[in-house]
Phi, psi and omega in degrees: 000325181300328180293345175249017173087016180242113181269110179249016185296338180263001179279153175210160177295148180233149175287148176300333180302330179299335186252004178302132179086356179272134176264136179245140173292317179227142169238126184230092170292136186246011173215157183296324178300319180295320180298323183279330190243346183286145176290169179288133172247130176288132179196159179293324180221134173245114182247117176265132175224110183279132173231156176299147180269111181302334180291347180264356183292143177240157176133193177288161177306321179294320178293317179298317178298319179297317177296319180296318177298319180298316179294316177305315181292324176296318178296314178302313181297319180295319178299315180296319179291320186279319186245010179070023178079001181268114177232125177257153183243115176218011181243020181290000000 
């Protein structure tokens, strides 16, 4: 992500418990596994958009990195098309 100007080095996974009682305008599961297994989040709109799961990629480190970059770019493009490129950050 840093290679495209996004520093996520201080981010970490969070428990769903951290968000209990929080209302979301949009909830966007981004993989099929999440759609099948994630708990319900209250939100005005729930948009599912399936992307390949980079943790399942096989190959050389370079091939895996290439696949991961491709998925990252697809997610970026979808966000820009769907939300006009406006992304707010409040779950850090």
